PASEBA-1860 file (N, C-alpha, C; in nm, 3 decimals):
! residues 261
1> XXXXXXXX> 0.278/2.766/1.282/0.131/2.687/1.264/-0.011/2.754/1.236 ~ -0.077/2.726/1.164/-0.140/2.772/1.071/-0.290/2.673/1.098 ~ -0.362/2.694/1.220/-0.501/2.619/1.279/-0.620/2.698/1.226 ~ -0.705/2.655/1.199/-0.815/2.723/1.184/-0.914/2.747/1.317 ~ -0.944/2.842/1.313/-1.042/2.859/1.438/-1.156/2.747/1.467 ~ -1.195/2.690/1.359/-1.307/2.575/1.353/-1.246/2.455/1.386 ~ -1.118/2.430/1.410/-1.037/2.305/1.393/-1.041/2.250/1.547 ~ -1.021/2.145/1.592/-0.998/2.087/1.731/-0.866/2.006/1.710
9> XXXXXXXX> -0.802/2.062/1.799/-0.625/1.966/1.811/-0.594/1.939/1.962 ~ -0.611/1.818/1.978/-0.558/1.742/2.117/-0.482/1.866/2.195 ~ -0.454/1.843/2.301/-0.326/1.893/2.366/-0.205/1.787/2.402 ~ -0.271/1.655/2.330/-0.156/1.549/2.342/-0.086/1.525/2.207 ~ -0.129/1.636/2.106/-0.061/1.621/1.994/0.030/1.693/1.975 ~ 0.150/1.666/1.941/0.251/1.755/1.905/0.281/1.767/1.723 ~ 0.239/1.887/1.676/0.244/1.929/1.522/0.368/2.033/1.531 ~ 0.430/2.001/1.403/0.567/2.099/1.357/0.519/2.220/1.362
17> XXXXXXXX> 0.583/2.343/1.356/0.548/2.510/1.400/0.453/2.547/1.212 ~ 0.517/2.465/1.118/0.464/2.520/0.980/0.357/2.396/0.939 ~ 0.299/2.323/1.017/0.188/2.247/0.977/0.048/2.330/0.966 ~ -0.034/2.293/0.864/-0.158/2.350/0.865/-0.285/2.301/0.858 ~ -0.352/2.325/0.937/-0.511/2.245/0.955/-0.631/2.325/0.943 ~ -0.702/2.276/0.831/-0.803/2.345/0.766/-0.947/2.298/0.885 ~ -1.021/2.374/0.808/-1.180/2.396/0.909/-1.243/2.282/0.930 ~ -1.259/2.267/1.038/-1.363/2.149/1.092/-1.254/2.061/1.115
25> XXXXXXXX> -1.144/2.024/1.097/-1.104/1.920/1.119/-1.043/1.869/1.249 ~ -1.036/1.736/1.286/-1.044/1.688/1.414/-0.910/1.619/1.424 ~ -0.801/1.668/1.531/-0.680/1.589/1.585/-0.660/1.559/1.715 ~ -0.730/1.422/1.768/-0.729/1.386/1.858/-0.621/1.230/1.904 ~ -0.591/1.256/2.059/-0.514/1.166/2.090/-0.378/1.179/2.083 ~ -0.260/1.090/2.085/-0.146/1.054/2.059/-0.131/1.086/1.898 ~ -0.085/1.209/1.828/-0.065/1.228/1.722/0.050/1.297/1.716 ~ 0.150/1.268/1.630/0.247/1.345/1.555/0.220/1.394/1.424
33> XXXXXXXX> 0.239/1.508/1.378/0.247/1.566/1.254/0.386/1.626/1.210 ~ 0.449/1.601/1.093/0.596/1.665/1.052/0.562/1.774/0.984 ~ 0.683/1.879/0.952/0.698/1.989/0.932/0.619/1.952/0.760 ~ 0.590/2.074/0.723/0.520/2.121/0.576/0.427/2.045/0.559 ~ 0.308/1.963/0.627/0.230/1.854/0.608/0.113/1.931/0.623 ~ -0.001/1.903/0.541/-0.097/2.038/0.535/-0.234/1.925/0.521 ~ -0.305/1.937/0.622/-0.445/1.881/0.680/-0.595/1.987/0.616 ~ -0.598/1.943/0.513/-0.733/2.014/0.468/-0.861/2.009/0.577
41> XXXXXXXX> -0.979/2.053/0.517/-1.096/2.047/0.593/-1.189/1.917/0.613 ~ -1.244/1.914/0.756/-1.313/1.821/0.785/-1.238/1.656/0.812 ~ -1.098/1.688/0.828/-1.014/1.593/0.833/-1.039/1.493/0.955 ~ -1.014/1.368/0.997/-1.013/1.349/1.153/-0.904/1.261/1.151 ~ -0.812/1.282/1.242/-0.683/1.217/1.265/-0.636/1.166/1.435 ~ -0.650/1.014/1.444/-0.616/0.970/1.579/-0.741/0.976/1.637 ~ -0.719/0.964/1.774/-0.868/0.927/1.857/-0.822/0.860/1.971 ~ -0.912/0.802/2.043/-0.868/0.698/2.163/-0.836/0.584/2.146
49> XXXXXXXX> -0.805/0.581/2.010/-0.735/0.426/1.987/-0.585/0.459/1.948 ~ -0.469/0.397/1.987/-0.396/0.396/1.918/-0.324/0.534/1.926 ~ -0.216/0.508/1.836/-0.128/0.638/1.802/-0.115/0.638/1.645 ~ -0.076/0.764/1.611/-0.083/0.809/1.485/0.062/0.924/1.479 ~ 0.156/0.883/1.363/0.265/0.943/1.369/0.267/0.964/1.164 ~ 0.284/1.115/1.149/0.275/1.142/1.001/0.388/1.250/0.981 ~ 0.462/1.214/0.883/0.583/1.271/0.838/0.581/1.400/0.775 ~ 0.681/1.439/0.687/0.639/1.555/0.649/0.608/1.568/0.516
57> XXXXXXXX> 0.545/1.685/0.468/0.516/1.716/0.336/0.392/1.657/0.289 ~ 0.323/1.594/0.360/0.214/1.532/0.300/0.092/1.625/0.313 ~ 0.015/1.592/0.216/-0.107/1.653/0.158/-0.250/1.572/0.201 ~ -0.306/1.590/0.358/-0.420/1.533/0.350/-0.586/1.565/0.335 ~ -0.612/1.543/0.239/-0.727/1.615/0.209/-0.849/1.569/0.264 ~ -0.943/1.652/0.214/-1.094/1.676/0.289/-1.150/1.525/0.300 ~ -1.179/1.524/0.437/-1.283/1.396/0.441/-1.168/1.291/0.511 ~ -1.061/1.287/0.494/-0.975/1.168/0.523/-0.976/1.101/0.718
65> XXXXXXXX> -0.981/0.983/0.698/-0.990/0.988/0.853/-0.862/0.855/0.865 ~ -0.791/0.901/0.945/-0.652/0.856/0.924/-0.647/0.770/1.113 ~ -0.607/0.663/1.124/-0.579/0.634/1.271/-0.725/0.580/1.346 ~ -0.815/0.599/1.307/-0.908/0.515/1.372/-0.925/0.320/1.414 ~ -0.991/0.286/1.474/-0.977/0.177/1.521/-0.955/0.057/1.387 ~ -0.922/-0.041/1.442/-0.939/-0.161/1.319/-1.065/-0.208/1.338 ~ -1.098/-0.238/1.189/-1.229/-0.344/1.168/-1.190/-0.472/1.199 ~ -1.184/-0.501/1.363/-1.108/-0.641/1.381/-1.218/-0.655/1.506
73> XXXXXXXX> -1.278/-0.735/1.524/-1.331/-0.765/1.668/-1.254/-0.789/1.782 ~ -1.142/-0.834/1.715/-1.031/-0.870/1.815/-0.958/-0.790/1.910 ~ -1.010/-0.657/1.818/-0.927/-0.554/1.909/-0.989/-0.492/2.027 ~ -0.892/-0.446/2.136/-0.988/-0.366/2.246/-0.896/-0.320/2.297 ~ -0.856/-0.188/2.229/-0.785/-0.075/2.298/-0.643/-0.098/2.302 ~ -0.603/-0.161/2.206/-0.414/-0.159/2.224/-0.361/-0.066/2.195 ~ -0.229/-0.059/2.241/-0.127/0.081/2.226/-0.064/0.098/2.072 ~ -0.141/0.022/1.950/-0.118/-0.015/1.801/-0.074/0.134/1.740
81> XXXXXXXX> -0.054/0.118/1.609/-0.016/0.248/1.551/-0.049/0.261/1.416 ~ -0.070/0.373/1.336/-0.035/0.393/1.221/0.084/0.503/1.183 ~ 0.158/0.471/1.113/0.299/0.545/1.067/0.265/0.601/0.952 ~ 0.296/0.695/0.873/0.260/0.720/0.755/0.402/0.830/0.759 ~ 0.480/0.788/0.602/0.636/0.872/0.585/0.587/1.000/0.532 ~ 0.701/1.021/0.484/0.678/1.179/0.398/0.647/1.162/0.248 ~ 0.574/1.322/0.198/0.572/1.331/0.050/0.459/1.273/0.004 ~ 0.346/1.218/0.060/0.230/1.152/0.035/0.117/1.281/0.025
89> XXXXXXXX> 0.019/1.209/-0.062/-0.110/1.259/-0.068/-0.205/1.161/-0.076 ~ -0.305/1.215/0.041/-0.402/1.113/0.085/-0.527/1.206/0.035 ~ -0.609/1.080/-0.066/-0.724/1.165/-0.122/-0.853/1.196/-0.039 ~ -0.929/1.258/-0.091/-1.093/1.276/-0.016/-1.132/1.140/0.042 ~ -1.170/1.143/0.154/-1.253/1.018/0.277/-1.145/0.899/0.240 ~ -1.041/0.926/0.236/-0.947/0.797/0.248/-0.976/0.733/0.407 ~ -0.959/0.615/0.422/-0.981/0.564/0.559/-0.815/0.477/0.593 ~ -0.782/0.508/0.662/-0.683/0.419/0.709/-0.688/0.387/0.862
97> XXXXXXXX> -0.677/0.233/0.923/-0.698/0.204/1.037/-0.512/0.183/1.088 ~ -0.528/0.205/1.236/-0.417/0.151/1.285/-0.371/0.036/1.326 ~ -0.317/-0.066/1.360/-0.236/-0.171/1.348/-0.315/-0.257/1.456 ~ -0.336/-0.389/1.453/-0.357/-0.485/1.549/-0.219/-0.555/1.604 ~ -0.244/-0.600/1.747/-0.147/-0.647/1.821/-0.105/-0.771/1.773 ~ -0.178/-0.869/1.676/-0.167/-0.988/1.620/-0.069/-0.949/1.487 ~ -0.091/-0.851/1.443/-0.033/-0.796/1.292/0.073/-0.738/1.304 ~ 0.141/-0.725/1.439/0.256/-0.680/1.444/0.260/-0.512/1.520
105> XXXXXXXX> 0.138/-0.456/1.510/0.066/-0.336/1.577/0.113/-0.193/1.478 ~ 0.158/-0.251/1.373/0.182/-0.116/1.269/0.095/-0.122/1.160 ~ 0.038/-0.031/1.119/0.012/0.006/0.965/0.082/0.088/0.910 ~ 0.151/0.078/0.792/0.257/0.156/0.806/0.251/0.164/0.647 ~ 0.244/0.294/0.582/0.268/0.377/0.469/0.380/0.458/0.459 ~ 0.444/0.443/0.342/0.619/0.468/0.304/0.594/0.636/0.242 ~ 0.698/0.623/0.154/0.699/0.783/0.101/0.640/0.819/-0.029 ~ 0.624/0.910/-0.093/0.595/0.964/-0.222/0.444/0.869/-0.263
113> XXXXXXXX> 0.344/0.840/-0.197/0.265/0.767/-0.235/0.129/0.877/-0.280 ~ 0.075/0.803/-0.365/-0.056/0.864/-0.409/-0.170/0.829/-0.382 ~ -0.248/0.796/-0.334/-0.358/0.740/-0.241/-0.512/0.820/-0.300 ~ -0.559/0.788/-0.372/-0.679/0.882/-0.420/-0.815/0.863/-0.341 ~ -0.919/0.937/-0.381/-1.023/0.939/-0.279/-1.110/0.808/-0.276 ~ -1.165/0.805/-0.132/-1.220/0.669/-0.088/-1.184/0.554/-0.090 ~ -1.021/0.545/-0.067/-0.949/0.409/-0.086/-0.960/0.395/0.087 ~ -0.970/0.269/0.118/-0.985/0.200/0.236/-0.832/0.092/0.230
121> XXXXXXXX> -0.760/0.155/0.386/-0.665/0.075/0.386/-0.654/-0.002/0.508 ~ -0.630/-0.088/0.556/-0.676/-0.207/0.662/-0.598/-0.204/0.740 ~ -0.621/-0.251/0.879/-0.496/-0.242/0.987/-0.412/-0.348/0.933 ~ -0.263/-0.296/0.971/-0.158/-0.374/0.972/-0.118/-0.396/0.831 ~ -0.178/-0.324/0.741/-0.122/-0.299/0.566/0.021/-0.231/0.578 ~ 0.091/-0.282/0.461/0.228/-0.211/0.472/0.261/-0.203/0.315 ~ 0.251/-0.011/0.301/0.217/0.009/0.156/0.400/0.043/0.134 ~ 0.447/0.033/0.032/0.609/0.102/0.017/0.592/0.233/-0.007
129> XXXXXXXX> 0.683/0.238/-0.119/0.747/0.388/-0.196/0.672/0.375/-0.313 ~ 0.644/0.516/-0.364/0.617/0.554/-0.519/0.470/0.506/-0.551 ~ 0.390/0.439/-0.477/0.266/0.355/-0.504/0.162/0.420/-0.521 ~ 0.069/0.390/-0.633/-0.068/0.462/-0.662/-0.151/0.352/-0.627 ~ -0.271/0.403/-0.584/-0.371/0.343/-0.518/-0.540/0.430/-0.579 ~ -0.553/0.392/-0.707/-0.695/0.472/-0.733/-0.792/0.454/-0.688 ~ -0.884/0.570/-0.696/-1.003/0.531/-0.605/-1.104/0.480/-0.583 ~ -1.146/0.429/-0.483/-1.215/0.349/-0.395/-1.169/0.205/-0.445
137> XXXXXXXX> -1.049/0.190/-0.453/-1.007/0.041/-0.397/-0.982/0.027/-0.251 ~ -1.006/-0.079/-0.230/-1.020/-0.113/-0.080/-0.921/-0.269/-0.063 ~ -0.841/-0.246/0.087/-0.748/-0.315/0.098/-0.800/-0.392/0.217 ~ -0.793/-0.518/0.260/-0.830/-0.569/0.359/-0.690/-0.591/0.457 ~ -0.706/-0.626/0.605/-0.598/-0.629/0.676/-0.500/-0.694/0.635 ~ -0.389/-0.636/0.659/-0.234/-0.735/0.638/-0.165/-0.746/0.514 ~ -0.235/-0.692/0.440/-0.191/-0.633/0.291/-0.062/-0.586/0.259 ~ 0.042/-0.631/0.156/0.183/-0.537/0.188/0.167/-0.555/0.033
145> XXXXXXXX> 0.204/-0.382/-0.007/0.197/-0.336/-0.157/0.317/-0.298/-0.190 ~ 0.437/-0.372/-0.257/0.544/-0.292/-0.275/0.575/-0.188/-0.371 ~ 0.694/-0.160/-0.367/0.748/-0.003/-0.419/0.657/-0.013/-0.546 ~ 0.650/0.128/-0.613/0.592/0.130/-0.737/0.487/0.037/-0.779 ~ 0.422/-0.025/-0.709/0.277/-0.070/-0.738/0.176/-0.013/-0.827 ~ 0.089/-0.006/-0.854/0.002/0.080/-0.951/-0.150/-0.007/-0.897 ~ -0.248/0.022/-0.835/-0.377/-0.006/-0.818/-0.498/0.043/-0.886 ~ -0.561/-0.010/-1.003/-0.643/0.087/-1.027/-0.761/0.095/-0.971
153> XXXXXXXX> -0.874/0.196/-1.053/-0.995/0.225/-0.948/-1.082/0.056/-0.919 ~ -1.164/0.060/-0.796/-1.275/-0.013/-0.760/-1.196/-0.178/-0.761 ~ -1.051/-0.175/-0.725/-0.999/-0.314/-0.695/-1.002/-0.331/-0.570 ~ -0.999/-0.491/-0.511/-1.024/-0.516/-0.412/-0.927/-0.634/-0.388 ~ -0.883/-0.628/-0.241/-0.766/-0.750/-0.253/-0.773/-0.779/-0.079 ~ -0.786/-0.885/-0.064/-0.833/-0.983/0.052/-0.734/-0.984/0.129 ~ -0.716/-1.008/0.262/-0.598/-1.031/0.385/-0.511/-1.105/0.325 ~ -0.391/-1.029/0.386/-0.266/-1.112/0.390/-0.231/-1.116/0.226
161> XXXXXXXX> -0.268/-1.077/0.136/-0.242/-1.083/0.021/-0.110/-0.989/-0.023 ~ 0.007/-0.980/-0.109/0.094/-0.938/-0.134/0.100/-0.875/-0.303 ~ 0.108/-0.777/-0.300/0.099/-0.693/-0.464/0.258/-0.668/-0.499 ~ 0.331/-0.721/-0.600/0.464/-0.694/-0.592/0.506/-0.588/-0.667 ~ 0.660/-0.553/-0.651/0.700/-0.442/-0.714/0.644/-0.425/-0.870 ~ 0.608/-0.315/-0.877/0.590/-0.263/-1.002/0.489/-0.361/-1.105 ~ 0.406/-0.393/-1.048/0.295/-0.458/-1.074/0.187/-0.363/-1.089 ~ 0.084/-0.403/-1.156/-0.049/-0.335/-1.199/-0.146/-0.411/-1.187
169> XXXXXXXX> -0.244/-0.383/-1.110/-0.396/-0.442/-1.067/-0.451/-0.362/-1.146 ~ -0.517/-0.419/-1.250/-0.639/-0.328/-1.327/-0.778/-0.315/-1.244 ~ -0.857/-0.247/-1.313/-0.955/-0.120/-1.264/-1.057/-0.284/-1.248 ~ -1.125/-0.289/-1.150/-1.216/-0.393/-1.102/-1.160/-0.532/-1.081 ~ -1.051/-0.505/-1.077/-0.981/-0.683/-1.037/-0.979/-0.667/-0.880 ~ -1.009/-0.819/-0.842/-1.011/-0.840/-0.708/-0.886/-0.962/-0.717 ~ -0.818/-0.902/-0.595/-0.700/-1.037/-0.596/-0.711/-1.098/-0.442 ~ -0.727/-1.236/-0.462/-0.663/-1.330/-0.321/-0.561/-1.399/-0.324
177> XXXXXXXX> -0.468/-1.377/-0.382/-0.354/-1.437/-0.391/-0.249/-1.358/-0.443 ~ -0.158/-1.383/-0.412/0.001/-1.290/-0.426/-0.002/-1.268/-0.587 ~ 0.043/-1.125/-0.614/0.040/-1.090/-0.748/0.186/-1.077/-0.776 ~ 0.260/-1.137/-0.873/0.397/-1.153/-0.886/0.425/-0.976/-0.901 ~ 0.592/-0.916/-0.866/0.623/-0.842/-0.922/0.623/-0.856/-1.080 ~ 0.616/-0.692/-1.150/0.642/-0.672/-1.267/0.517/-0.721/-1.366 ~ 0.383/-0.764/-1.325/0.315/-0.832/-1.406/0.189/-0.719/-1.420 ~ 0.104/-0.785/-1.516/-0.025/-0.671/-1.526/-0.123/-0.806/-1.462
185> XXXXXXXX> -0.205/-0.779/-1.381/-0.323/-0.868/-1.321/-0.442/-0.838/-1.321 ~ -0.539/-0.929/-1.412/-0.674/-0.870/-1.395/-0.758/-0.966/-1.361 ~ -0.895/-0.977/-1.326/-1.016/-1.054/-1.318/-1.044/-1.064/-1.166 ~ -1.165/-1.181/-1.185/-1.212/-1.204/-1.037/-1.227/-1.360/-1.053 ~ -1.126/-1.432/-1.024/-1.020/-1.356/-0.903/-0.872/-1.317/-0.987 ~ -0.793/-1.211/-0.949/-0.700/-1.158/-1.046/-0.582/-1.269/-1.070 ~ -0.534/-1.275/-1.179/-0.463/-1.342/-1.230/-0.321/-1.291/-1.344 ~ -0.208/-1.281/-1.321/-0.091/-1.213/-1.389/-0.166/-1.261/-1.546
193> XXXXXXXX> -0.172/-1.143/-1.623/-0.214/-1.160/-1.781/-0.052/-1.124/-1.872 ~ -0.020/-1.049/-1.844/0.130/-1.016/-1.898/0.224/-0.954/-1.857 ~ 0.338/-0.901/-1.903/0.458/-0.828/-1.820/0.391/-0.695/-1.838 ~ 0.437/-0.625/-1.722/0.425/-0.504/-1.706/0.529/-0.414/-1.783 ~ 0.546/-0.431/-1.923/0.629/-0.332/-1.988/0.633/-0.222/-1.980 ~ 0.507/-0.118/-2.009/0.542/0.024/-1.980/0.568/0.034/-1.866 ~ 0.529/0.039/-1.727/0.593/0.033/-1.600/0.727/0.024/-1.606 ~ 0.795/-0.105/-1.632/0.894/-0.128/-1.623/0.964/-0.024/-1.715
201> XXXXXXXX> 0.923/-0.028/-1.852/1.011/0.079/-1.942/1.032/0.220/-1.876 ~ 0.904/0.269/-1.800/0.907/0.393/-1.725/0.996/0.402/-1.610 ~ 1.035/0.296/-1.586/1.126/0.305/-1.459/1.283/0.250/-1.463 ~ 1.276/0.277/-1.647/1.444/0.286/-1.673/1.476/0.164/-1.692 ~ 1.389/0.033/-1.708/1.435/-0.083/-1.731/1.454/-0.128/-1.864 ~ 1.595/-0.138/-1.899/1.628/-0.178/-2.058/1.537/-0.295/-2.120 ~ 1.570/-0.312/-2.243/1.506/-0.400/-2.327/1.529/-0.547/-2.302 ~ 1.647/-0.562/-2.283/1.717/-0.697/-2.253/1.670/-0.760/-2.121
209> XXXXXXXX> 1.674/-0.635/-2.007/1.585/-0.682/-1.856/1.446/-0.697/-1.884 ~ 1.401/-0.634/-1.970/1.220/-0.662/-1.976/1.213/-0.825/-2.039 ~ 1.313/-0.831/-2.137/1.296/-0.982/-2.197/1.305/-1.069/-2.133 ~ 1.411/-1.046/-2.019/1.459/-1.142/-1.902/1.335/-1.164/-1.836 ~ 1.227/-1.070/-1.755/1.161/-1.074/-1.682/1.018/-1.141/-1.754 ~ 1.022/-1.116/-1.866/0.907/-1.178/-1.953/0.926/-1.333/-2.000 ~ 1.068/-1.372/-1.980/1.092/-1.508/-1.968/1.050/-1.586/-1.873 ~ 1.049/-1.526/-1.731/1.041/-1.558/-1.602/0.883/-1.573/-1.585
217> XXXXXXXX> 0.832/-1.476/-1.629/0.656/-1.464/-1.586/0.618/-1.572/-1.686 ~ 0.665/-1.631/-1.844/0.595/-1.738/-1.910/0.630/-1.848/-1.866 ~ 0.753/-1.855/-1.771/0.767/-2.005/-1.675/0.660/-2.019/-1.577 ~ 0.642/-1.919/-1.491/0.545/-1.930/-1.380/0.435/-1.961/-1.456 ~ 0.379/-1.889/-1.522/0.246/-1.947/-1.588/0.220/-2.080/-1.663 ~ 0.328/-2.154/-1.681/0.321/-2.278/-1.722/0.287/-2.363/-1.617 ~ 0.114/-2.392/-1.616/0.044/-2.462/-1.472/0.078/-2.629/-1.489 ~ 0.165/-2.673/-1.593/0.232/-2.776/-1.562/0.329/-2.810/-1.465
225> XXXXXXXX> 0.410/-2.651/-1.430/0.521/-2.672/-1.338/0.483/-2.655/-1.208 ~ 0.514/-2.713/-1.101/0.531/-2.686/-0.960/0.551/-2.544/-0.940 ~ 0.516/-2.473/-0.789/0.599/-2.323/-0.790/0.777/-2.376/-0.783 ~ 0.806/-2.442/-0.741/0.928/-2.496/-0.665/0.992/-2.512/-0.828 ~ 0.933/-2.596/-0.915/1.010/-2.619/-1.048/0.987/-2.465/-1.105 ~ 0.923/-2.441/-1.109/0.906/-2.286/-1.164/1.040/-2.196/-1.149 ~ 1.050/-2.207/-0.983/1.215/-2.150/-0.927/1.305/-2.196/-0.975 ~ 1.332/-2.312/-1.006/1.411/-2.386/-1.044/1.461/-2.378/-1.163
233> XXXXXXXX> 1.350/-2.336/-1.276/1.376/-2.339/-1.389/1.401/-2.202/-1.440 ~ 1.367/-2.079/-1.351/1.381/-1.969/-1.384/1.530/-1.927/-1.386 ~ 1.552/-1.999/-1.245/1.745/-1.981/-1.186/1.811/-2.060/-1.334 ~ 1.781/-2.161/-1.405/1.836/-2.185/-1.501/1.848/-2.129/-1.619 ~ 1.692/-2.047/-1.662/1.718/-2.014/-1.802/1.674/-1.877/-1.841 ~ 1.676/-1.829/-1.700/1.708/-1.662/-1.698/1.825/-1.575/-1.681 ~ 1.886/-1.492/-1.718/2.011/-1.406/-1.694/1.985/-1.369/-1.520 ~ 2.073/-1.399/-1.458/2.102/-1.348/-1.324/2.054/-1.206/-1.351
241> XXXXXXXX> 1.993/-1.141/-1.255/1.996/-0.995/-1.215/1.899/-0.983/-1.069 ~ 1.928/-0.867/-1.037/1.853/-0.835/-0.901/1.701/-0.834/-0.907 ~ 1.637/-0.769/-1.031/1.487/-0.813/-1.048/1.453/-0.958/-1.029 ~ 1.547/-1.057/-1.135/1.501/-1.170/-1.162/1.484/-1.246/-0.987 ~ 1.598/-1.210/-0.910/1.586/-1.303/-0.790/1.510/-1.210/-0.693 ~ 1.464/-1.123/-0.725/1.351/-1.083/-0.650/1.213/-1.143/-0.663 ~ 1.200/-1.175/-0.816/1.081/-1.222/-0.862/1.076/-1.366/-0.791 ~ 1.201/-1.480/-0.801/1.235/-1.580/-0.732/1.176/-1.558/-0.585
249> XXXXXXXX> 1.243/-1.499/-0.513/1.197/-1.487/-0.351/1.087/-1.460/-0.376 ~ 1.030/-1.354/-0.408/0.876/-1.352/-0.383/0.792/-1.455/-0.425 ~ 0.774/-1.566/-0.516/0.747/-1.676/-0.527/0.789/-1.781/-0.447 ~ 0.891/-1.780/-0.363/0.934/-1.877/-0.286/0.908/-1.824/-0.148 ~ 0.853/-1.696/-0.103/0.827/-1.668/0.030/0.668/-1.643/0.027 ~ 0.605/-1.689/-0.080/0.473/-1.670/-0.088/0.391/-1.767/0.021 ~ 0.306/-1.688/0.077/0.200/-1.792/0.218/0.072/-1.799/0.158 ~ 0.004/-1.729/0.070/-0.127/-1.719/0.016/-0.144/-1.775/-0.097
257> XXXXX> 0.005/-1.816/-0.197/-0.015/-1.859/-0.271/-0.013/-1.767/-0.415 ~ 0.035/-1.816/-0.476/0.083/-1.709/-0.583/-0.043/-1.724/-0.717 ~ -0.100/-1.634/-0.733/-0.175/-1.602/-0.882/-0.125/-1.638/-0.995 ~ -0.184/-1.740/-1.075/-0.136/-1.773/-1.174/-0.255/-1.796/-1.275 ~ -0.249/-1.790/-1.422/-0.341/-1.739/-1.496/-0.390/-1.908/-1.517
END
């Protein structure tokens, strides 16, 4: 274990033997950090509020604040958590809060994510795997981001919104409704503008399936149809596939409402 002499590590923290902690970092309270994780200088992890569990092979960069109290006036010293998986890069001055009791008690970050500088992830957020969140993007509490989504810089997302798998939220966009999977969304407020063809192609999705998903999106963007009618029509007119089924399920389970152009 390599802990810089100027770092402060609580005796309640449990660090794997090969964890590195850089200058002037503070690890306080009930914190677990897995093998191979590097904490650079001036980071703050944990505190008097809740617990933090961090997996293996993460890079936590200068100034990150992980596991602070939720920005929620109803939170009072609850034993809630921030759980971070493996192989994530968490950039400079990122802030991520622990969860709240009313939100299920856990803020959860998956695996293989790139979270760039000055990002804020609010309490009870759920971030999947292979997600990219670009500089200065801000997520309010209870936001869900599915696998392989990409959020561009200076984007904002309001409470309880879901961002679907392989969606692309463009720079400066603000989302207050669910952004469907596989779409490019922009604007204030953000709505889907096109299929994320580049992202799908990079993910290995073939041309026929991209056309199939494009058909599903065009049906969704027909504002003469209700969401229920959209779901029924996609079921009739699009070839069955796991991605189409996920698209349909996303629409059917939306609670905030689905963004539509």
